[in-house]
KOLMITI-23124 format. One line per 8 residues: for each residue x, y, z of C-alpha. Coordinates in steps of 0.2 Angstrom, whole numbers, plus 2048, in hexadecimal, padded with zeros to 3 digits. Example, Ala and Ser with C-alpha at 12.3 -4.5 7.8 and 13.67 -1.06 7.14 Angstrom:
83E:7EA:827 | 844:7FB:824
END
This chain:
904:ACF:ECF | 901:AE2:ED1 | 90A:AED:EC4 | 90E:AF9:ED2 | 91B:AEC:ED8 | 925:AEE:EC8 | 924:B01:EC7 | 932:B08:ED3
930:B1A:ECD | 91F:B1E:EC5 | 924:B30:EC0 | 933:B3A:EBC | 933:B4D:EB7 | 93F:B56:EAB | 941:B47:EA0 | 947:B4C:E8E
940:B41:E80 | 949:B3F:E6F | 940:B35:E61 | 940:B35:E4E | 93A:B44:E45 | 935:B4E:E55 | 93E:B5B:E5E | 944:B57:E6F
937:B5A:E7C | 938:B5B:E8F | 92A:B55:E9A | 924:B49:EA7 | 927:B36:EA5 | 91A:B2A:EAD | 919:B18:EAD | 909:B0E:EAE
906:AFB:EAE | 906:AFB:E9B | 90C:B0C:E94 | 91B:B17:E95 | 914:B29:E94 | 91D:B3A:E91 | 913:B4A:E92 | 91B:B5B:E90
90A:B64:E94 | 90E:B70:E86 | 902:B75:E78 | 904:B6D:E67 | 911:B60:E6F | 90C:B4E:E6C | 90D:B42:E7B | 916:B32:E7A
90C:B23:E7F | 916:B13:E7C | 910:B01:E80 | 91C:AF8:E8B | 919:AE9:E7F | 920:AF3:E71 | 931:AF4:E79 | 93E:AE8:E72
94D:AED:E7C | 954:AFB:E86 | 966:B02:E89 | 96C:B0D:E97 | 97A:B19:E98 | 980:B26:EA5 | 989:B37:EA4 | 98C:B3E:EB5
97B:B3F:EBE | 971:B3E:EAD | 96B:B2D:EA7 | 965:B29:E96 | 959:B1A:E91 | 959:B15:E7F | 949:B0C:E7B | 949:B01:E6C
937:AFC:E66 | 930:AED:E5D | 92A:AF9:E4F | 93D:AFE:E4D | 93B:B0F:E55 | 949:B15:E60 | 945:B21:E6E | 951:B2A:E7A
94C:B30:E8C | 958:B3B:E95 | 954:B39:EA8 | 95B:B44:EB6 | 962:B39:EC4 | 96A:B28:EC3 | 95F:B20:ECF | 94F:B25:EC6
957:B20:EB5 | 95B:B0E:EBC | 94A:B0C:EC4 | 941:B11:EB4 | 94C:B06:EAA | 949:AF7:EB6 | 936:AFA:EB5 | 935:AFB:EA2
93F:AEB:EA1 | 933:AE2:EAC | 923:AE9:EA5 | 928:AE6:E93 | 92C:AD3:E96 | 91C:ACD:EA0 | 91A:ABB:E9F | 907:ABA:EA1
8FD:ABE:E91 | 8EE:AC3:E9D | 8F9:AD1:EA4 | 8FB:AD9:E93 | 8F2:AE9:E8E | 8E4:AE2:E83 | 8DC:ADA:E93 | 8DB:AEC:E9B
8D8:AF6:E8B | 8C6:AFE:E8A | 8C2:B06:E79 | 8BD:B18:E79 | 8B4:B16:E68 | 8A3:B0F:E64 | 8A4:AFD:E5F | 89A:AFB:E4F
8A0:AEA:E4B | 8A6:ADB:E55 | 8B6:AD7:E4C | 8B7:AC6:E55 | 8A8:AC0:E4B | 8AC:AC9:E3A | 8B5:ABA:E32 | 8AE:AAA:E38
8B2:A99:E2F | 8A0:A97:E2B | 89F:AA7:E22 | 8AF:AA4:E18 | 8A8:A93:E13 | 898:A9A:E0C | 8A3:AA3:DFF | 8A8:A92:DF8
898:A89:DFB | 890:A92:DED | 89D:A8C:DE0 | 8A0:A7A:DE6 | 898:A6C:DF0 | 8A8:A62:DF2 | 8AD:A69:E03 | 8A5:A6A:E14
8A8:A71:E25 | 8AF:A65:E32 | 8AE:A68:E45 | 8BA:A59:E49 | 8C5:A66:E52 | 8B7:A6E:E5C | 8C0:A6B:E6C | 8D2:A6D:E65
8D4:A5B:E69 | 8DA:A56:E57 | 8E6:A65:E54 | 8EA:A72:E61 | 8EF:A7F:E53 | 8E0:A7D:E48 | 8CF:A86:E4A | 8C0:A7D:E50
8B9:A7D:E3F | 8C2:A78:E2F | 8BE:A76:E1C | 8C1:A64:E16 | 8BC:A59:E07 | 8AA:A53:E09 | 8AF:A41:E05 | 8BA:A40:E14
8B2:A3D:E25 | 8B8:A43:E36 | 8BE:A32:E3B | 8CA:A32:E2C | 8CF:A44:E31 | 8D4:A3E:E42 | 8DF:A30:E3A | 8E7:A3C:E2E
8EB:A48:E3D | 8F6:A3B:E45 | 900:A3A:E35 | 903:A4D:E33 | 90E:A58:E3E | 905:A60:E4D | 8F5:A58:E47 | 8F4:A64:E38
8EB:A59:E2C | 8E8:A61:E1A | 8DA:A6E:E1A | 8D3:A7A:E0D | 8DC:A8B:E0C | 8D5:A91:DFB | 8C9:A8C:DEE | 8CC:A94:DDC
8BA:A97:DD5 | 8C1:A99:DC3 | 8C6:A87:DC1 | 8C1:A7E:DD2 | 8D3:A7B:DD7 | 8D8:A7D:DE9 | 8E7:A81:DF5 | 8E8:A76:E04
8F4:A77:E13 | 8FA:A6C:E20 | 909:A66:E2B | 917:A5B:E24 | 912:A48:E23 | 91A:A3D:E31 | 922:A30:E26 | 932:A2E:E2F
940:A23:E2A | 935:A14:E28 | 92A:A1D:E1A | 91A:A1C:E24 | 90B:A1F:E1A | 8F8:A23:E1E | 8EB:A1E:E11 | 8DF:A2A:E19
8EB:A38:E15 | 8ED:A32:E03 | 8DA:A31:E01 | 8D8:A43:E08 | 8E3:A4C:DFD | 8DE:A42:DEE | 8CC:A47:DF1 | 8D1:A58:DEB
8D7:A52:DDA | 8CC:A52:DCA | 8CC:A42:DBF | 8DC:A40:DB6 | 8E4:A50:DBE | 8F4:A51:DC8 | 8F7:A5C:DD7 | 907:A64:DDE
90E:A63:DEF | 918:A73:DF3 | 924:A6F:E02 | 92B:A80:E08 | 93B:A77:E0E | 94A:A72:E03 | 94B:A5F:DFF | 95A:A5D:E0A
951:A65:E19 | 941:A5A:E16 | 94C:A4A:E15 | 954:A4F:E25 | 943:A51:E2D | 940:A3E:E2A | 94D:A3A:E37 | 942:A44:E44
932:A3B:E3F | 92D:A48:E32 | 92F:A47:E1F | 926:A49:E0F | 91A:A40:E04 | 921:A31:DFB | 91E:A31:DE8 | 919:A1E:DE9
90A:A22:DF5 | 905:A33:DED | 907:A2F:DDA | 8FB:A3C:DD4 | 905:A4A:DDD | 915:A52:DD8 | 920:A59:DE6 | 929:A69:DE4
936:A6F:DF1 | 938:A82:DF3 | 943:A87:E02 | 93C:A95:E0D | 947:A9A:E1C | 93F:A9A:E2D | 942:A9E:E40 | 953:AA5:E45
959:AA7:E33 | 94B:AB4:E30 | 94D:ABC:E41 | 960:ABF:E3E | 95C:AC6:E2D | 950:AD2:E35 | 95D:AD7:E42 | 96A:ADA:E34
95E:AE4:E29 | 958:AF0:E37 | 96B:AF2:E3C | 96E:AF7:E2A | 960:B03:E2A | 966:B0B:E3A | 978:B0D:E33 | 97C:B20:E35
98D:B1F:E2C | 985:B26:E1C | 990:B1B:E11 | 986:B14:E03 | 991:B05:DFF | 991:B00:E11 | 97E:B01:E12 | 97A:AF8:E02
986:AEA:E07 | 97E:AE9:E18 | 96D:AE8:E10 | 972:ADA:E04 | 97A:AD1:E13 | 96A:AD1:E1C | 962:AC6:E0F | 951:ACD:E13
94C:AD0:E01 | 952:ABF:DFC | 946:AB8:E09 | 938:AC3:E01 | 93C:ABC:DF0 | 93C:AAA:DF6 | 92B:AAC:DFD | 924:AB5:DEF
92B:AA9:DE2 | 923:A9A:DEB | 912:AA3:DEC | 913:AA7:DDA | 917:A95:DD6 | 908:A8F:DE1 | 8FC:A9C:DD8 | 903:A96:DC7
8FF:A84:DCB | 8ED:A88:DCF | 8E9:A95:DC2 | 8F3:A90:DB3 | 8F7:A7E:DB6 | 8E5:A7A:DBC | 8EC:A70:DCA | 8E8:A6F:DDD
8F6:A71:DE9 | 8FB:A6C:DFB | 907:A77:E04 | 911:A73:E13 | 922:A75:E1B | 925:A6D:E2C | 918:A74:E38 | 90E:A7D:E2B
90C:A8C:E36 | 919:A98:E2E | 91F:A97:E1C | 910:A8D:E17 | 905:A9B:E1D | 90F:AA8:E14 | 90D:A9F:E03 | 8FB:A9A:E05
8F7:AAD:E09 | 901:AB5:DFB | 8FA:AA8:DEF | 8E9:AAE:DF3 | 8EE:AC0:DF1 | 8F4:ABC:DE0 | 8E5:AB2:DDB | 8D6:AB9:DE4
8D0:ACB:DE2 | 8C7:ACB:DF2 | 8D7:AC8:DFC | 8DD:AD9:DF5 | 8CE:AE2:DFE | 8CF:AE8:E10 | 8C2:ADC:E17 | 8C8:ACE:E0B
8DA:AD1:E12 | 8D4:AD1:E24 | 8CB:AC1:E21 | 8DB:ABA:E19 | 8E5:ABE:E29 | 8D7:AB6:E34 | 8D6:AA6:E2A | 8E8:AA3:E24
8F1:AAA:E33 | 8E7:AAC:E43 | 8DB:A9D:E41 | 8E9:A93:E38 | 8F4:A93:E47 | 902:A9F:E43 | 90B:AA1:E55 | 90A:AB4:E56
90E:AB4:E69 | 91E:AAB:E66 | 924:AB2:E55 | 921:AC4:E5A | 927:AC3:E6C | 937:ACC:E66 | 93C:AD8:E58 | 94C:ADD:E51
955:AE5:E60 | 953:AD8:E6E | 963:AD1:E74 | 95C:AC2:E7D | 95E:AB1:E76 | 951:AAD:E68 | 945:A9F:E6B | 936:A9F:E5F
937:AB1:E59 | 937:AB4:E46 | 930:AC2:E3B | 925:AB6:E30 | 916:AC1:E30 | 920:AD1:E2D | 928:AC8:E1E | 917:AC3:E17
911:AD6:E19 | 921:ADB:E10 | 91D:ACF:E02 | 90B:AD7:E01 | 913:AE8:E00 | 91E:AE3:DF2 | 90E:ADD:DE8 | 905:AED:DED
913:AF8:DE7 | 913:AEE:DD6 | 8FF:AEF:DD4 | 8FB:AFF:DDD | 8E9:B00:DD6 | 8E4:AEE:DDA | 8E4:AEF:DED | 8D6:AF8:DF8
8E2:AFA:E06 | 8F2:B04:E07 | 903:B03:E0F | 8FD:B0A:E1F | 8F1:AFB:E21 | 900:AEF:E20 | 90B:AFA:E2C | 8FC:AFA:E38
8FB:AE7:E38 | 90E:AE5:E3B | 90D:AF1:E4A | 8FE:AE8:E52 | 905:AD7:E50 | 914:ADC:E5B | 90B:AE8:E67 | 8F9:AEC:E68
8EA:AF1:E73 | 8E0:AE4:E6A | 8DF:AD2:E6E | 8DF:ACC:E5B | 8F2:AC6:E5B | 8F3:AC0:E6C | 8F6:AAD:E6E | 8FE:AA0:E62
8EE:A98:E5C | 8DB:A97:E5E | 8DC:A8B:E6C | 8E7:A97:E77 | 8DB:AA5:E72 | 8CC:A9B:E78 | 8D4:A97:E89 | 8D9:AAA:E8B
8C7:AAE:E87 | 8CD:ABC:E7B | 8BC:ABF:E73 | 8B4:AC3:E84 | 8C2:ACC:E8C | 8CB:AD6:E7E | 8C6:AE1:E6F | 8C9:ADB:E5D
8D5:AE5:E52 | 8C8:AE4:E44 | 8BB:AED:E4F | 8C6:AFC:E4F | 8CD:AFB:E3D | 8BC:AF8:E34 | 8B4:B08:E3B | 8B1:B15:E2D
8BC:B22:E36 | 8CB:B17:E36 | 8C9:B0E:E25 | 8CC:B1E:E1C | 8DE:B1F:E21 | 8E1:B0D:E1B | 8D7:B0E:E0A | 8E1:B10:DFA
8DA:B1E:DEF | 8E1:B16:DDF | 8D7:B06:DE2 | 8CD:AFF:DD3 | 8C6:AEE:DD5 | 8D1:AE2:DCA | 8C9:AD0:DC8 | 8D8:AC9:DC0
8E6:ABF:DC6 | 8F5:ACA:DCA | 907:AC3:DC7 | 915:ACD:DD1 | 926:ACE:DCB | 934:AC6:DD6 | 943:ACD:DCB | 950:AD6:DD7
94C:AE7:DCF | 939:AE5:DD3 | 93C:AE2:DE6 | 940:AF0:DF1 | 943:AF4:E03 | 933:AF8:E0C | 938:B09:E13 | 927:B0C:E1A
92C:AFF:E27 | 93F:AFF:E28 | 944:B11:E25 | 935:B1B:E2C | 93D:B1F:E3C | 94E:B22:E35 | 954:B34:E32 | 95F:B2E:E24
951:B25:E1B | 951:B32:E0D | 963:B2F:E0A | 962:B1C:E0B | 952:B1C:E00 | 95C:B26:DF3 | 96A:B1A:DF4 | 95F:B0B:DF2
956:B13:DE3 | 967:B17:DDB | 96C:B05:DDD | 95C:AFF:DD4 | 95F:B0C:DC6 | 971:B05:DC4 | 96A:AF4:DC3 | 95D:AF9:DB6
96A:B04:DAC | 976:AF5:DAB | 968:AEA:DA5 | 963:AF7:D97 | 976:AF9:D93 | 978:AE6:D91 | 968:AE5:D86 | 96F:AF3:D7B
980:AEA:D7A | 977:ADA:D75 | 96D:AE3:D67 | 97E:AEB:D60 | 986:ADA:D60 | 977:AD2:D56 | 978:AE1:D4A | 98B:ADF:D48
989:ACC:D45 | 97C:ACF:D38 | 987:ADC:D2F | 995:AD0:D2F | 98A:AC2:D28 | 984:ACE:D1A | 996:AD3:D16 | 99C:AC1:D15
98D:ABD:D09 | 992:ACB:CFD | 9A4:AC6:CFC | 9A0:AB4:CF9 | 9A0:AAF:CE6
END
């Protein structure tokens, strides 16, 4: 297919652009296969270059001969184009809709992008499993690299190389794969050098209604336990949901078959519930009514911060089991590609100082999200504005980044990277010139030959000239475990993402701060009341003692 077939009107003059924080500007609008470009050809006026893949939805309206296109972006920007002529406006809108919803991944911009910068480092080879394994091999000899999935035959969503207990051979892994959802047998996620405990992740066991078991699976996860030690299985579903999964062939580990493991259910929402939460949140942030009560009510109704709290609470629990209880853990939900990865990643940020550095965090994204099979292509296909029926879209990765930001805000000196780094990752996950977030797993990326045909995001990010904008000047290496607070007053709306394009963001931020202060003031007031009550009770007791004979 030729892009020219989709572009009915490639150029329109006298188009007026309206966008947040910039004055309206008149210029020439051009459509290419991958970009919407507006240039005023005036000095000191910034051009607009917008990737079609960043467009979430468009609205059209007409007043006489003047047409207006409102473009709603996946990064939550809203841009308005005033176009003279109804036909030109309709043609532009039709082309944008077609170019922003291309079915074929190979037609997307990363396959056409050619960098203008010198490539110092090949980001595709920066964080290989062998390199990550070397970091553990110096501390333990109980684990090994397995190539059982080298052709993606055992598990399509796992990478070719995984880390497993040395005592478990590849034939046993193949048997375990048939017992786990999607073939996702338990693999090493994190090794805690302080005490030798580990975090493993997998898909749910396929126990079904008949209580099916797999002795190889039991042997595999028991191989991670020390003599006389118990482990914890953290299931990111409620007990009710896990029980319902048995009717569909899924389920959970039976206590009778896993006597050394204690199962804990921590419900983390997923799929359409998270997508609806994001839609409500962005709608609240775009509310122009300037009514504080209404805005706070909408913010609460979105449940976004509730989801943040649920995920952080579960991650803290996982970290506590490893560091304070001295226990190994296995984490899974249903597929093991969404809430599981949120928890394993955040637990490592809490436990592992390296994950709080720039390269360490990049390695975490590679290992726990990209190589671990989070389906970015499906989850990030739509954002908060699209009206089409949801399929697999869900802001799982954005929620993870929000949780990281919450921890960063509470420990501002413990992270080498800053907020801009997290915002950049959010933007590139949804629309990018780089191939890093294309595809749903390593198998798909291999078939697409992304390493040969596209540029890695890390090749650009890790250039010294770019790193400076993502580096935290307050950073001081902290080798301790950090324990974030999940109290309501400790969690805030991430205005750097959700309010950055909103002209009312200052007002809304003040409203939110006022709400937090009210909550804190009420708690302080309650504490003072409690002290006064105790003092009064003591005085009454003393008075009663003096009057008694």
